Legacy VTK file of the C-alpha trace (Angstrom):
# vtk DataFile Version 3.0
C-alpha trace
ASCII
DATASET POLYDATA
POINTS 278 float
-241.042 -36.847 23.694
-243.302 -32.972 24.026
-241.938 -33.235 27.264
-238.294 -33.969 26.430
-238.407 -31.268 23.326
-239.859 -28.464 25.916
-236.592 -29.071 28.304
-234.311 -28.938 25.202
-235.899 -25.960 24.479
-235.310 -24.370 27.894
-231.933 -25.440 28.063
-230.932 -23.883 25.010
-232.542 -19.953 25.847
-230.993 -20.414 29.223
-227.900 -20.974 27.491
-228.432 -18.327 25.302
-229.370 -15.836 28.284
-226.412 -16.813 30.054
-224.153 -16.166 26.874
-225.635 -12.584 26.511
-224.777 -11.607 30.024
-228.132 -12.159 32.029
-228.044 -13.627 35.329
-228.993 -17.112 36.151
-231.746 -15.703 38.760
-233.790 -12.294 37.609
-234.329 -9.748 40.400
-237.414 -7.800 40.878
-237.524 -4.387 39.742
-239.029 -2.053 42.901
-240.125 1.555 42.599
-237.615 3.552 45.638
-239.996 5.070 47.981
-242.980 2.962 47.356
-245.168 0.192 48.725
-247.986 -1.955 48.511
-250.687 -2.810 50.405
-253.780 -4.684 50.860
-257.103 -2.919 52.324
-260.088 -4.793 53.281
-263.338 -2.990 52.808
-266.066 -3.748 55.284
-268.088 -1.432 53.626
-267.840 -2.925 50.133
-267.004 -6.533 51.148
-263.905 -6.349 48.994
-259.830 -5.978 49.086
-258.053 -3.327 47.518
-254.686 -3.006 46.650
-253.433 0.502 47.718
-249.849 1.485 46.012
-248.391 4.244 48.050
-245.337 6.514 47.002
-243.543 8.589 49.373
-241.774 12.407 48.361
-238.622 12.424 48.549
-237.239 13.352 52.255
-240.836 12.033 53.680
-238.917 10.294 56.882
-237.392 13.607 57.985
-240.015 16.088 57.201
-241.552 18.016 59.631
-244.123 19.500 57.357
-247.477 17.650 56.201
-247.820 16.921 52.289
-250.164 17.143 50.101
-251.973 13.752 48.993
-252.914 12.336 45.105
-255.961 9.829 45.202
-255.605 8.077 41.725
-258.458 5.497 40.533
-257.417 2.739 38.142
-254.113 2.074 40.270
-253.297 -1.058 38.838
-252.556 0.827 35.652
-251.683 4.172 36.454
-249.556 4.074 39.923
-245.786 4.560 37.568
-247.534 6.835 35.015
-248.633 8.939 37.491
-244.913 9.019 39.225
-243.525 9.603 35.546
-245.975 13.013 35.038
-245.227 14.034 38.487
-241.481 13.489 37.994
-241.404 15.810 34.921
-243.992 18.890 37.072
-241.291 18.852 39.638
-237.986 19.050 37.355
-239.635 21.792 35.445
-242.239 24.034 37.882
-240.904 22.579 41.072
-244.024 21.278 42.328
-244.154 20.348 45.856
-244.026 16.163 45.359
-247.675 14.706 46.876
-247.672 11.680 48.554
-249.592 8.902 46.014
-252.221 7.113 46.521
-253.181 4.727 43.707
-255.850 2.666 44.065
-256.253 -0.845 42.344
-259.496 -2.719 42.000
-258.752 -6.394 41.004
-255.837 -6.708 38.505
-255.265 -4.491 35.430
-258.166 -3.039 33.009
-259.162 -5.793 30.954
-258.027 -8.634 33.552
-260.806 -11.306 34.929
-260.710 -10.056 38.061
-260.810 -6.118 37.856
-264.011 -4.475 39.061
-263.966 -1.142 37.882
-267.301 -1.153 35.846
-268.877 -2.189 39.527
-267.022 0.407 41.678
-266.859 3.267 39.182
-270.587 3.501 38.123
-273.073 5.486 39.371
-276.333 3.883 38.824
-276.712 0.001 37.469
-277.171 -0.820 34.134
-279.187 -4.330 32.595
-275.904 -4.311 30.047
-272.775 -4.293 32.576
-273.402 -6.921 35.330
-272.614 -5.919 38.654
-272.666 -2.270 37.722
-274.012 0.735 40.246
-271.067 0.208 43.106
-269.967 3.875 43.091
-272.023 4.891 46.053
-270.098 2.278 47.873
-267.062 2.711 46.454
-267.259 6.388 47.497
-267.967 5.185 51.123
-264.506 3.188 51.268
-262.495 6.219 50.304
-264.009 8.613 52.326
-265.294 6.315 55.590
-262.402 3.996 55.650
-259.271 4.750 53.521
-258.748 8.398 53.736
-259.001 8.140 57.615
-256.083 5.190 57.499
-253.849 7.511 55.575
-254.313 10.595 57.480
-253.721 8.590 60.588
-251.051 6.869 59.112
-249.024 9.312 57.251
-248.258 12.969 57.250
-250.731 13.999 55.163
-252.773 17.738 54.612
-256.508 16.869 54.665
-256.885 20.258 52.999
-254.974 19.457 50.080
-256.371 15.877 48.665
-256.828 15.469 44.729
-258.654 12.931 42.918
-258.002 11.937 39.641
-259.789 9.655 37.315
-259.835 8.588 33.865
-262.612 7.076 31.649
-265.163 4.670 33.970
-262.635 6.253 36.183
-263.536 9.703 35.111
-266.849 8.817 35.532
-266.406 8.220 38.874
-264.561 11.298 39.413
-267.591 13.244 38.310
-269.861 11.366 40.731
-267.786 12.343 43.653
-267.848 15.343 42.181
-271.792 16.258 42.954
-271.892 13.652 46.437
-268.691 14.597 47.821
-267.519 17.393 46.280
-265.327 19.074 49.972
-263.764 15.520 50.088
-261.030 16.769 47.874
-259.663 20.266 46.667
-259.205 19.498 42.771
-261.113 16.570 41.061
-259.339 15.958 37.608
-261.654 14.313 35.059
-260.441 12.681 32.266
-262.657 11.546 29.230
-265.610 10.729 31.654
-267.852 7.861 30.488
-270.686 10.000 31.057
-272.948 8.056 28.361
-273.028 5.072 30.872
-276.584 4.403 31.823
-278.335 6.745 29.489
-276.501 9.263 31.076
-277.663 9.018 34.667
-274.960 11.051 36.644
-277.037 14.143 35.118
-279.643 13.073 37.470
-276.958 12.827 39.940
-276.097 16.560 39.242
-279.543 17.639 39.157
-280.296 16.707 42.452
-277.341 18.325 43.819
-278.027 21.903 42.284
-281.854 21.598 43.576
-280.040 21.878 47.114
-276.886 23.637 47.006
-275.944 26.968 44.864
-272.103 26.598 45.926
-269.762 23.854 44.305
-266.416 24.376 46.377
-263.849 22.668 44.662
-261.460 22.725 41.500
-262.512 21.004 38.480
-260.196 19.884 35.368
-262.571 18.163 32.381
-260.911 16.861 29.339
-261.951 15.241 26.021
-260.527 14.339 22.775
-261.263 15.966 19.474
-261.078 12.358 18.293
-263.287 10.788 20.358
-266.638 9.104 19.324
-270.079 10.973 19.892
-270.796 9.212 22.748
-267.977 10.439 24.218
-267.750 13.672 23.291
-271.343 14.645 23.263
-272.409 14.362 27.156
-268.708 16.347 27.896
-269.734 19.196 26.098
-273.289 18.622 27.757
-271.744 18.632 31.279
-269.763 21.698 30.042
-272.289 23.584 29.261
-274.549 22.843 32.519
-271.529 24.038 34.723
-271.357 26.965 32.919
-275.120 27.238 33.271
-275.852 27.011 36.769
-273.425 29.540 37.845
-272.270 27.579 41.140
-270.465 29.570 44.101
-266.663 29.034 44.626
-266.518 26.508 41.640
-262.846 26.595 39.634
-263.599 25.114 36.515
-260.798 24.366 33.460
-262.194 22.564 30.383
-259.875 21.502 27.835
-260.399 19.646 24.334
-256.961 17.550 23.133
-256.802 17.961 19.255
-255.799 15.319 17.410
-256.057 12.047 20.059
-258.706 9.739 20.683
-259.558 8.207 23.892
-256.746 5.777 24.153
-254.342 8.219 22.946
-255.259 11.003 25.003
-254.993 9.179 28.226
-251.284 9.903 29.011
-251.903 13.693 27.811
-254.406 14.125 29.888
-252.945 12.857 32.823
-249.791 15.550 32.579
-251.939 17.978 31.445
-254.396 17.616 34.584
-252.007 17.253 37.454
-249.812 20.316 36.041
-253.270 22.185 36.328
-253.802 20.746 39.859
-250.264 21.452 41.018
-248.326 24.001 38.797
-250.994 26.693 37.890
-250.826 30.084 39.593
LINES 1 279
278 0 1 2 3 4 5 6 7 8 9 10 11 12 13 14 15 16 17 18 19 20 21 22 23 24 25 26 27 28 29 30 31 32 33 34 35 36 37 38 39 40 41 42 43 44 45 46 47 48 49 50 51 52 53 54 55 56 57 58 59 60 61 62 63 64 65 66 67 68 69 70 71 72 73 74 75 76 77 78 79 80 81 82 83 84 85 86 87 88 89 90 91 92 93 94 95 96 97 98 99 100 101 102 103 104 105 106 107 108 109 110 111 112 113 114 115 116 117 118 119 120 121 122 123 124 125 126 127 128 129 130 131 132 133 134 135 136 137 138 139 140 141 142 143 144 145 146 147 148 149 150 151 152 153 154 155 156 157 158 159 160 161 162 163 164 165 166 167 168 169 170 171 172 173 174 175 176 177 178 179 180 181 182 183 184 185 186 187 188 189 190 191 192 193 194 195 196 197 198 199 200 201 202 203 204 205 206 207 208 209 210 211 212 213 214 215 216 217 218 219 220 221 222 223 224 225 226 227 228 229 230 231 232 233 234 235 236 237 238 239 240 241 242 243 244 245 246 247 248 249 250 251 252 253 254 255 256 257 258 259 260 261 262 263 264 265 266 267 268 269 270 271 272 273 274 275 276 277
């Protein structure tokens, strides 16, 4: 009886859709000038989804293009294209090649591994955490060389963007490989993770370096929890007090936004700062 009822309801639904003008066979939606590649990392022992978007006119262009690397790529590939499009329309920025790195599925899905790959130090409260060194090695030694070899990239003009746990990873990259990117854009980073272990990473960097040659954008929302706001302010104060040479630094607090509602605003403002500032 249940099977018959299911078949009956399916036929009724199909009839309703056809009546209202829907084609009987749906077609997949695709994003123009974009492709998906699956890349195996020998260093991480893991497969990563790599989403690539090519700028308009890429095929016939004789020049090289800036490259924007975005972590949490399963979620943030499409939003990145939206905000780049707005900046192109208003500020006429040169469109970068977009490389969005997927991490096992959408945030919150069972296969997602951002808590592993974005965390610099292990925490007993978070299984598999502490994988940021390996993930950064994958980006530096495996992904970037392939992208630079295959595509028309400008290696001197790379940008990294990450939000929340992705922002923690971007902060780790800042103090581990600051010259790998021209711009590092950090949205509401989870700096309190593992009792603020990221500050030990900065301390080790400062002990050996006077220069931090990179452009850095850091954001936090005014309505976020103290667990987000306090470490964020600590990092900003620390960067101000270190007087790093060659550091170009921008910090903003976005009014009236929480951690989640601030995400789209942050991406737009961060990309604007990286690509449209004078």
